[in-house]
LUMZALO-759290 format. One record per atom (N, C-alpha, C): residue in three letters; y, z, x. Coordinates in pm, whole numbers, plus 50000, padded with zeros to 5 digits. Atoms other than C-alpha are relative to their C-alpha. Last residue first. Layout:
N
ALAYZX;...
***
This chain:
397
THR499014998350108;THR187646160165216;THR501394996450045;VAL498674999549939;VAL184746148065430;VAL501025000649888;ALA500134992749873;ALA181196155665314;ALA501345001950066;SER500555008249892;SER182056145564958;SER499945008250127;ARG499474998749864;ARG182546170464676;ARG499284990750097;VAL501144999949908;VAL181836158964320;VAL500514999950143;LYS500294986149963;LYS184806168864104;LYS498785001350092;PHE498984995449907;PHE186346134164073;PHE499735014250049;GLU500165006749870;GLU183156119363923;GLU501025004750103;PRO501114995049917;PRO183136145563646;PRO499944993750138;ARG501175008450025;ARG186586136963509;ARG498905004150095;ASP501014992250072;ASP189596159763476;ASP498834991249956;TRP500944994149905;TRP191676142963747;TRP498815006649932;LEU500955010549961;LEU193376120463494;LEU498975005150098;ARG501264993549963;ARG194976151663347;ARG498924989650036;GLY501075005450085;GLY197636129063194;GLY498645006250026;ALA499614998850142;ALA200526149563332;ALA498894995449907;ILE499874986050040;ILE198836154263671;ILE500315001349851;VAL501264992949979;VAL197496119163733;VAL500085014449950;GLU500975004650099;GLU200506101963579;GLU498695007750011;ARG499594995050133;ARG202996122663777;ARG498974996149894;LEU500274985750004;LEU201066115864098;LEU500375005949864;ILE501444998250024;ILE201076078564025;ILE499655014749993;THR500325005250133;THR204856077463988;THR498535002449967;LEU499544990350099;LEU205356100064289;LEU499664995549859;ALA500944988849998;ALA203206077264507;ALA500395010549896;GLY501255004450061;GLY205256046964407;GLY498985011149992;GLN499775000850145;GLN208496065064482;GLN498744995649927;VAL499834986450051;VAL207226074964825;VAL500184999849849;GLU501324993650004;GLU205906040064897;GLU500105014249943;SER500755006250111;SER209246024564800;SER498615006149989;GLU499604994650130;GLU211156049365021;GLU499174994249885;GLY498584999650032;GLY209266040365336;GLY500265005349861;ILE499734994750134;ILE205886044465506;ILE501515000749978;TYR500545009250102;TYR204766023065803;TYR500195004949857;LEU500375012649937;LEU206426037266115;LEU499474990049899;PRO499015010650021;PRO208026062965886;PRO499684986850069;THR499805006149869;THR204836083765880;THR500954988149986;PHE498955010150012;PHE204706107265584;PHE500354994850139;GLY499305002449875;GLY201516127465545;GLY500984988549986;PHE499465013549996;PHE200386141165208;PHE500804998550130;ARG499115003349888;ARG198146171565176;ARG500424985449994;MET499925014649995;MET196636186464859;MET501034996550107;ILE498845007149945;ILE195766223064919;ILE499824984949995;ASP499305006450111;ASP193426243664697;ASP501214991850044;PRO500695000650129;PRO190716261364899;PRO500694991449894;ALA500424988450077;ALA190236241565103;ALA500955011950026;ARG500444989349911;ARG192126212165246;ARG499745012549917;PHE500134986750059;PHE192446179665054;PHE499545009850106;ASP501254992949982;ASP193576144965160;ASP500095014249945;GLY499644988149924;GLY196086117765087;GLY498705007050034;ILE500944992849915;ILE195426082264974;ILE500705011350073;VAL499204991349913;VAL197366068464676;VAL499045008750081;GLY499315007049891;GLY195656038264518;GLY500925008350086;HIS498855007550052;HIS194586050564174;HIS500894994650113;ALA500525010450091;ALA191096061164286;ALA501124991449944;ILE500615010349915;ILE192746079664574;ILE499474988549915;LEU498935007449934;LEU194956098264329;LEU499454988650085;ALA499395008650103;ALA191946107664116;ALA501134991750060;GLN500935011150022;GLN190146120564425;GLN500544990349896;MET499895009349887;MET193236140864514;MET499054988249985;ALA498755007650013;ALA193356155764163;ALA500164990250116;ALA500185010450102;ALA189686165264183;ALA501264991649986;TYR500995009749951;TYR190226183964511;TYR499854988549901;GLY499515009049897;GLY193466200064400;GLY499004989650047;HIS500965011150008;HIS192206215064075;HIS500354989450106;GLU501324994550024;GLU193916248464131;GLU498924989350002;PHE500395003050138;PHE196916231064280;PHE498565004749980;ARG501114991550044;ARG198836239364598;ARG499744997349851;LEU499854995050136;LEU200916210964738;LEU498795008449964;SER501234994350055;SER201346202365104;SER500305006449865;VAL499704991350114;VAL204026179065236;VAL498675004649942;GLN500925000250113;GLN203736163665580;GLN500545008749888;SER499805012650073;SER205916154165875;SER499004998749886;GLY500405011949927;GLY206386188466031;GLY500274987749915;ARG501235006650038;ARG208346216565872;ARG499704988250092;ALA501084990350007;ALA210976242865955;ALA498664993649965;GLU500284994949865;GLU213666218966076;GLU498845009850002;PRO500655009949912;PRO213466199965748;PRO499625005450137;ARG499075003449893;ARG214196231165535;ARG499334990450098;ARG499035009950047;ARG211996229465225;ARG501004996250109;PRO498594995649997;PRO209046246865390;PRO500964988949958;THR499335004449877;THR205666232665277;THR501455004749998;VAL500174989349900;VAL203886252765008;VAL500644996450133;ILE499715005149865;ILE205056231764712;ILE499895011650099;HIS499164990849923;HIS203336244564397;HIS500194994650141;LEU500285000449856;LEU202026218264156;LEU500995009050073;ASP501284993349977;ASP201916225163781;ASP499645000750148;ARG499834985549996;ARG205636217363756;ARG498695007550023;CYS501394995449992;CYS205116181063847;CYS499995015150012;ASP500885005850102;ASP208336163463739;ASP498565004950002;ALA499395004050126;ALA211346178763911;ALA498984996749892;ALA499344988550063;ALA209706198364190;ALA500564996649863;VAL501054990850047;VAL207356169364270;VAL500635011849925;GLY500685006050113;GLY210236144664288;GLY498935008949942;ALA499074999550114;ALA212306167564509;ALA499354994149875;MET499964986450052;MET209316172864737;MET500945001249880;PHE501264997150066;PHE208776135464777;PHE500025014049938;MET500085008250121;MET212406127764851;MET498745003349921;GLU499094993950096;GLU212556156765099;GLU499974992449867;THR500644987850050;THR209436143865276;THR500895006949898;LEU501145003450086;LEU210926109065299;LEU499335012449943;GLU499555006150125;GLU214326120265427;GLU498834997649904;ALA499354989650079;ALA212876144065687;ALA500474994549866;SER501044991250051;SER210516116765809;SER500615010949912;LYS500575006950116;LYS213466092965843;LYS498895008349936;ALA498985000250106;ALA215266117466070;ALA499454993549874;ARG499854986650056;ARG212126124266275;ARG501005000249884;VAL501224997050075;VAL211346087566326;VAL500135013649933;ASP499945007850125;ASP214956080666426;ASP498795003049912;ALA498964993850081;ALA214846109066682;ALA500144992749867;MET500544988450068;MET211516095966808;MET501045007049914;ASP499334988649940;ASP212936061566884;ASP499595012549922;ALA499514988950082;ALA210576033266800;ALA500695010650084;MET499055005250097;MET209765998466933;MET500725011349924;ASP498975006949922;ASP207986009667252;ASP501104994849909;TRP498974990349962;TRP206176034167025;TRP501064994150091;VAL499074998750111;VAL204296004966867;VAL501155009450037;ASP498985010649987;ASP202745997867207;ASP501045000949888;LEU498824994449934;LEU200986031667178;LEU501094989650021;ALA499244991850095;ALA198606016966923;ALA501285005350063;ALA499335009150093;ALA197485989667163;ALA500875007849902;ALA498955006749922;ALA196736015467433;ALA500784990449911;LEU498844991249991;LEU194876035967172;LEU501144993550077;ALA499354999950132;ALA192526007167094;ALA501275008650004;THR499425013350015;THR191756002967465;THR500734999049866;MET498745000149928;MET191266040367500;MET500694986549990;GLN499024992250074;GLN188646039967226;GLN501364999750069;LEU499695007250123;LEU186736011767391;LEU501075007449920;VAL499145011649975;VAL187036028267733;VAL500344992449872;PRO500485008450110;PRO185736062767642;PRO500854987349993;PRO499015004850096;PRO186506077467989;PRO499374991449890;THR499715014249985;THR183516094768151;THR501004995249895;GLY501035010050013;GLY183656132568130;GLY500504985750016;VAL501354994850008;VAL185816161168252;VAL498994988750002;ARG500915010150053;ARG189386154668356;ARG498585005850001;MET500324996850139;MET191446186368400;MET499224988749932;ARG501104990450003;ARG191306182768779;ARG499615003849857;GLU501285007249995;GLU193396151268744;GLU498825009749997;ILE500575001650134;ILE196336172768631;ILE498654993050002;GLY499174999150120;GLY197096183668985;GLY499234998449870;ALA498604996249987;ALA194826171669264;ALA500675000649863;GLY499075010549964;GLY191096171569208;GLY501435005150006;PRO499115005350103;PRO188996202769204;PRO500934989250053;ARG498684998349941;ARG186186206169462;ARG501004994049901;TYR498795005050067;TYR182766211369307;TYR501265003250080;ASP499084989550045;ASP179696215469526;ASP501284993849945;PRO500744990250080;PRO176726191669567;PRO500895011149944;ASP500204987349932;ASP179066163769679;ASP499205009549911;PHE501214993250048;PHE178546130669503;PHE499675012650080;ALA500594994549878;ALA181226113369715;ALA498695007249966;PHE501075008649949;PHE181816092369405;PHE499545003850140;PRO501195000850087;PRO183716119469220;PRO498854992250063;ALA500575012949960;ALA186106127169510;ALA498714997849922;GLU499075006449907;GLU188466155569416;GLU499514986150041;HIS500284997449858;HIS186266164069121;HIS501004992350086;GLY498954991049954;GLY187766162868772;GLY499845003750147;LEU498785007949981;LEU185686131868703;LEU501225008850029;TRP500035007849876;TRP182516151568773;TRP501274991850020;GLY500695012950016;GLY183276178068518;GLY500144991250123;SER499875007549874;SER184286213168620;SER499184987149993;LEU501025010350013;LEU184816227668275;LEU500144990750120;ALA501234993150040;ALA186696259868349;ALA498844990349983;PRO500585005650122;PRO189326240468542;PRO498675006749966;ARG501415003449979;ARG190996263768792;ARG499434994549869;VAL500844996650113;VAL194796262968784;VAL498564995750028;ARG500714987349977;ARG196396262269127;ARG499105004049885;ASP500805000249877;ASP197686226869164;ASP499285013150029;ALA500935011349989;ALA198886221868806;ALA499105000550124;HIS501404995750002;HIS200336256268740;HIS499034989350050;ARG500124987549924;ARG204026251968826;ARG498575005150006;PRO500065002149855;PRO203806215568716;PRO499795012850081;ALA498684999349938;ALA203006225668357;ALA499894998550151;VAL499904987749921;VAL199566214468239;VAL501354999850070;TYR498844998849912;TYR199256188767959;TYR499915013450072;ILE499644986549955;ILE196006179367788;ILE501184998950096;PHE499244999049875;PHE195086148767585;PHE500255014750032;ALA498934990049999;ALA192496140367321;ALA500744999750133;PRO500054988349912;PRO190356109367280;PRO501235008849992;ALA499205002849880;ALA190206086266975;ALA500135012750084;GLY500604994949878;GLY187406096866740;GLY500774996950127;PRO500954989050018;PRO188546074366458;PRO499385004450132;GLY501275003550064;GLY191486052766568;GLY499055011849992;GLY500985004949904;GLY194356056466816;GLY498644996549943;ASN500715011650054;ASN197056058766550;ASN498964994150094;LEU499995009849891;LEU199426081866741;LEU499104988149972;TYR498735007249998;TYR200216101066420;TYR500074989650113;LYS499134997450115;LYS196576110866375;LYS501254991350011;TYR500425008150114;TYR193936096466609;TYR500825002549875;THR499275012850006;THR195566107766934;THR499624991549880;CYS500885011450026;CYS194666144666957;CYS500844987349984;GLY499795007150126;GLY196576172967119;GLY499044988449985;VAL501115009150029;VAL196786197867401;VAL500314992949869;ALA499935006150133;ALA199576217867562;ALA498834990349988;PHE501035010050029;PHE199596242367851;PHE500294994149862;ASP500934999649888;ASP202286263868013;ASP498934989349986;ALA501414998050035;ALA205136255467777;ALA499144999950125;GLY500664991749901;GLY208636259267923;GLY498545002849969;ALA500394987350062;ALA210406246867612;ALA499345009450098;GLY498814992450034;GLY212216219867809;GLY499685013649940;SER499334996249877;SER208966207967963;SER501215008849971;VAL500784989449935;VAL207006208467640;VAL500655004850128;ASP499484998749864;ASP209736189167461;ASP499275011550071;VAL500614988649932;VAL208406175767132;VAL500535000250142;PRO499694998449857;PRO210326152866897;PRO499375012850055;LEU498694994149980;LEU208476148666568;LEU500285001250148;ALA499424996450128;ALA205456130966422;ALA501435005250014;GLY499815012050081;GLY204076111766720;GLY500625002849864;ALA499865011949916;ALA202736143466880;ALA500064987549913;SER498645001749947;SER203366171666633;SER500184986950073;HIS499165004250111;HIS200326175666409;HIS501464998550040;ALA500725009750082;ALA197766176966692;ALA500864994649887;LEU499025009650053;LEU200276193666924;LEU499374989749908;ASP500745011250057;ASP198206224667006;ASP501014991149928;TRP499505006150123;TRP200266247667228;TRP499114988249959;VAL500785012150021;VAL198736271067487;VAL500424994549864;THR500085006850130;THR201176297367610;THR499104987850007;LEU500015014649990;LEU201046322967892;LEU499854994049860;ALA501135007150062;ALA202016359667872;ALA500154985050019;GLY501025003649903;GLY204276378468114;GLY498774993449942;VAL500954988949987;VAL206376397067856;VAL498844996550093;ALA499284987549975;ALA209446374667887;ALA499065011850018;ARG499694999249858;ARG207216343967918;ARG500695013150034;ALA501234997949924;ALA205776349967576;ALA500295001750149;ARG500444986350027;ARG209216354167416;ARG498745003250080;ALA499104991149926;ALA210446322467584;ALA499595014649981;THR500385001249859;THR207386303867455;THR500875009250085;LEU501244992349982;LEU208046317267105;LEU499524999350145;ALA499754985750017;ALA211666305767111;ALA498755008350027;ALA499154994949892;ALA210986271367259;ALA500175015149989;MET500704999649871;MET208036263767034;MET500855006450109;ASP498945002649903;ASP209756273266709;ASP499385001450139;HIS499584989149912;HIS206736271066478;HIS501174995450088;LYS499795002849858;LYS206556244566206;LYS500455012550074;ARG499024990849941;ARG205056249565858;ARG500084997950151;GLY498935007649937;GLY203156218565744;GLY501085008750060;THR498734999050071;THR201126239365500;THR501104991150057;ALA500134998850146;ALA197526231565595;ALA501344999349929;TYR500745011350058;TYR197656217965951;TYR499985000449849;ASP501144995250077;ASP200366242466057;ASP499324988449928;VAL499855002750143;VAL202716224966299;VAL498715003749930;GLU498575000250031;GLU203026239466651;GLU500264997749852;THR499765013950037;THR199376249566671;THR501444999249953;LEU499495003850131;LEU199286282766852;LEU499994984949981;MET500625012950030;MET197566300767140;MET500364996049857;VAL499605003350136;VAL199596329267292;VAL499524985949972;VAL499715013850037;VAL197726340567602;VAL500414999449853;ALA500225008849886;ALA197396373767787;ALA500484985949968;VAL500455013650031;VAL198876397067528;VAL499874991950129;GLU501455000249989;GLU199056433967626;GLU499434986049975;GLU500455000449861;GLU202756431067707;GLU498495000850016;THR499744987949924;THR203606422167347;THR499414999050140;ILE500095003849858;ILE203866390267146;ILE500455011950083;SER501324996249948;SER203176404666800;SER499814996250146;ALA500054985549984;ALA206816404666688;ALA498705004750063;ALA499014995849901;ALA207036367266752;ALA499925015150027;VAL500375003449862;VAL203776359666573;VAL500995005850101;ASP500084987849919;ASP204486378466250;ASP499724997250148;GLY498704993849987;GLY205726348966046;GLY500025012450087;PRO499075008249921;PRO202536329766112;PRO501365006550022;ALA499325009550087;ALA200366358765987;ALA501004991950081;VAL498984994050086;VAL198326374966263;VAL500574989249908;VAL499455010150091;VAL195096366666446;VAL500965006849904;ARG499174993250099;ARG194136387566750;ARG500724989549915;LEU499225010550065;LEU191256373066949;LEU500755006849886;GLU499794999650145;GLU190156402267164;GLU500794987849955;HIS498815006650054;HIS188716401467515;HIS500035001149848;GLY499244991650093;GLY186136427667611;GLY501284993749951;ARG499154990649926;ARG184856410467923;ARG500885008449908;GLY500584986750005;GLY181896391567778;GLY500805010650074;LEU499454992749887;LEU183176357867893;LEU499465014350006;SER500725003949878;SER180806340567653;SER500515007750122;GLU501334994150007;GLU182196359667355;GLU499214997050127;LEU499854985749974;LEU185746351167456;LEU498665007149997;LEU499654997649860;LEU184856314267484;LEU500055014950030;GLY501165002949916;GLY183066312967151;GLY500265002850146;GLN501044990150026;GLN185866330266963;GLN498804998050092;ALA499584987449938;ALA188516308667128;ALA498935010749981;MET500155001749855;MET186656276767041;MET500405012850073;TYR501445000049967;TYR186256288466681;TYR499804999150152;LEU500464986150005;LEU189966297266662;LEU498525000950034;ASP499404993249885;ASP190926262566777;ASP499555014550006;THR500745003749880;THR188446247966529;THR500565006850124;PRO501194991849977;PRO190036267966247;PRO499234996450127;PHE501145008050043;PHE193416250666287;PHE498725007750033;ASN500545008649895;ASN196006277866325;ASN498804992349947;GLY499775014150032;GLY197686290466010;GLY499484990550105;SER500925003950107;SER196156325066044;SER500234985749953;ASP499564997050136;ASP197936329766375;ASP499044994249898;SER499865012250078;SER197006332966740;SER500455003849860;LEU499294999150127;LEU197176359567010;LEU500084986249934;VAL499565013550032;VAL194576361567285;VAL500625000749861;VAL499685004450136;VAL194376397467406;VAL500424985449997;ARG501205003250078;ARG192526409667718;ARG500284994649860;ARG499734998750143;ARG195036413267999;ARG498824994749919;GLY499914986050041;GLY194516420668369;GLY500225002149851;PRO501274992649999;PRO193186386468462;PRO500075014249947;VAL499464987050040;VAL196236365968356;VAL498835009949993;MET498744997949929;MET195546332968536;MET500665013449965;GLU500324996749861;GLU191896333468429;GLU501265002950081;LEU500514986349993;LEU193016335268068;LEU499715004250144;ALA498884990750017;ALA195116303768109;ALA499535014550013;SER499195000149878;SER192236283768253;SER501145010049991;ALA500774993949892;ALA189916293867971;ALA500815000850129;LEU500074985650022;LEU192556286467708;LEU499255007050112;ALA498694993949985;ALA193406252167846;ALA499935015149987;GLN499535000849861;GLN189836241067898;GLN501305007850019;TYR500844991149918;TYR188626253567560;TYR500505000250144;VAL499624986350037;VAL191516236867379;VAL499245010050087;LYS498724997549934;LYS190806204767574;LYS500555013949965;ILE500244998049857;ILE187166205767472;ILE501305003350073;SER500664987049985;SER188086210767107;SER499755003150147;LEU499004989550006;LEU190566181867131;LEU499365013850017;THR499554997050135;THR187846158267246;THR501025011350003;ASP500794989950071;ASP187206141767583;ASP500585002449860;GLY501465000449991;GLY189926122767769;GLY499345011349923;LEU500735002750123;LEU193616118267841;LEU498505001050024;VAL501155008749981;VAL195836132768113;VAL499204999449871;THR500785001350124;THR199326147368111;THR498864990450026;HIS500584987050036;HIS201176160768417;HIS499294999849865;GLY501184996549923;GLY202106129368611;GLY499345013149962;PRO500915010849960;PRO205656125868484;PRO498825005450080;GLU499615005449870;GLU207096158168334;GLU499024988950039;ALA500674994949879;ALA206186162167972;ALA500594993950126;GLY499044993849910;GLY208566156867680;GLY499395005950126;ILE500014985450020;ILE205846151067421;ILE500925007150099;LEU499794996650142;LEU206306113567370;LEU500045015149976;ARG498625003250034;ARG206786106567743;ARG500325003949855;GLY499124990049942;GLY203546125067816;GLY501464997449966;ILE499944989050097;ILE201736101867578;ILE500955010850051;ARG499285005250117;ARG202596072267801;ARG500125010849892;GLU498585001449965;GLU201636091468116;GLU500814995349879;GLY499424986650001;GLY198346102067961;GLY501494999650031;LEU499674996950138;LEU197656065467890;LEU500595014149987;ARG499025009750049;ARG197846056668257;ARG500455003349859;MET498704996549945;MET196106088868368;MET501094990549949;PRO499584986750046;PRO193126084568136;PRO501375004250054;MET499424999450135;MET193056046668197;MET500425014049956;ALA498624994949995;ALA192576048568575;ALA500615001749861;MET500014986249952;MET188776045668560;MET501405006250000;TRP500434990350102;TRP188956014868339;TRP500155014450046;GLY499284987449991;GLY191055995168586;GLY499605010449898;ALA499164998450119;ALA189795961068480;ALA500755013249998;LYS499215012050025;LYS188445951368822;LYS500965001549882;ASN499035003149896;ASN187325986168927;ASN500924988549960;TRP499414987249961;TRP185536000768626;TRP501044998150109;GLY498784997350075;GLY185115965168504;GLY500655013250035;THR498855001749910;THR182595959268782;THR501335002349930;ILE499624987249939;ILE180015974368549;ILE501184998750096;LEU501074990049999;LEU179955943168333;LEU500495012750070;MET499934992049877;MET182785919868432;MET498845009750013;GLU500005008249879;GLU182075892368181;GLU499955008250129;GLY500925011450004;GLY181045910667864;GLY499904992650131;TRP501394995450006;TRP182645944667933;TRP499044988150010;GLU500204989449902;GLU185915929168049;GLU498555004749999;ARG499565003949866;ARG186365895267886;ARG499745010650105;ALA500445013249953;ALA184365898667564;ALA500324997750148;ILE501465001450010;ILE184555935967488;ILE499544986950061;MET500624991149903;MET188105939567618;MET498494998549999;GLU499825005949867;GLU189255909067427;GLU499335008650107;ASP500855011949992;ASP187765922167102;ASP500094993650139;VAL501374995249981;VAL189375956167168;VAL499044988150010;ARG500134994349867;ARG192785940267219;ARG498585004850028;ARG500015010749900;ARG192485917766915;ARG499755005650139;ARG501215008050020;ARG191485946466687;ARG499904989050106;ALA501174992849948;ALA194125969666834;ALA498744991649987;ALA500335004349864;ALA197005944966791;ALA498715006350051;ARG500525013849998;ARG197085949166414;ARG499534995950139;PRO498975009049948;PRO197435987066444;PRO499414985950011;LEU500325009449892;LEU194776003066221;LEU501234992050044;PRO500575013050035;PRO195906032666014;PRO499824991050122;GLY499035010850006;GLY196406068166146;GLY499344986849967;LEU500465011849926;LEU193806094066059;LEU501024989049983;SER501424997349980;SER194596129465941;SER499354988750080;ASN500094987149932;ASN198396130665951;ASN498565004250022;GLY499895002349857;GLY198256093665869;GLY500045012650081;ASP500954991549928;ASP197016103965527;ASP500014997250149;LEU499304987749964;LEU199766091165299;LEU499055009750069;TYR500764991849907;TYR198576055265266;TYR500825011850048;ILE498914992249939;ILE199876038264953;ILE499325010450089;VAL500254986349956;VAL197176012364878;VAL501295006050057;GLY500234991350114;GLY197435980464673;GLY499745014450036;ASP499165002450117;ASP196995957464970;ASP499665010149890;PRO500605007150114;PRO195265972765269;PRO501004998249887;LEU500154991150114;LEU197435981865572;LEU499444992549880;ASP500845007350095;ASP197045963765905;ASP499695009549883;PHE501194993350051;PHE199915978266106;PHE499284991449896;MET500964998549891;MET202505961466332;MET498685006049953;ALA500725012649984;ALA204465949066030;ALA498965000650111;LYS500995001050108;LYS205385985065957;LYS499164987450014;THR501154991749964;THR207045987266299;THR498924999349892;ALA500745006249890;ALA209245957366220;ALA498805008450040;ALA500695011650058;ALA210285970765880;ALA499164993250108;PHE501254995650059;PHE210996003966052;PHE499274988749927;ASP500225009350112;ASP213585988366280;ASP498655003349938;THR501365005050019;THR214476018166499;THR499934991149877;MET500664995650124;MET218166021866576;MET498624993749987;
***
């Protein structure tokens, strides 16, 4: 059994704050500060450029990819870290499309994260081959997977509502009609059990600064199924995806397997912080995390339903149909979230009217949920949000 008191002690959480935004940015692991300080002083400071060899910096994307792979059910050696999630989405989609040359439809849903759709739009426009990005309602995805679809590109857990797709069922449907799948695990990895291998996913991508607590701007990861790894062509042929980067050949030769999906230079400081964050997962069992998450989200939703009638719960009530967040629709959601933050409860807001709350059992328990409900009731019932300073929009919501 996971000792959640022990995992909570691994995080540096400010006093007087109930942090319910780990689905957007995970908090600081205590070990990360020490680990990064040591890396700066002993590796960068003393080794200088020799750190690429002596400290093993160049191997970090594969080392950390392996650790993340275990959290998403990937086969060993088929997950690599680096670059941003947008780049990894582009890579995966471009490679998948090239593998299905006779088809022109990319299927996604209206609950997908807009950036994924932006990357698809830009890629298809650049290809100039008459591809179509077809966006349907989340509930219509299965029926829309037809033989004209080349790639099904979905985020497993809807960023706005927390609605969860059935990865195994939709992947099986795609495979049955000859389509490939690209799964975005940004709101899944570290939040719930994922089994990309068991589901038969073709590609998967995700970020590490949310539930994996890697810090602001922490790098993304990409998974490629073994059946594709040695034949997929990387659309972004970066120098670290080359078979021999330091041969400085004038022509690109893809590296072996997942290594060909590397692009740019590893962000060593960020990866060092992430390595410390992943140590927490050595203390946790994902099944325990998922079970506790279901309890906490249900407790929060029950409290909202009982005492905050002005708020509409848009997250599915069935645990198996949701991720690890609760989203509430409220006309004055932005101002209400600012009022909550001012009173010590940090969540976030997504346009046009969604208040989001993330529940991460590694550091959130029943007392935090009850405390957040108490403050939420006060903010809504007392209209504490109805103040000018809470209605001024910041750059980041």
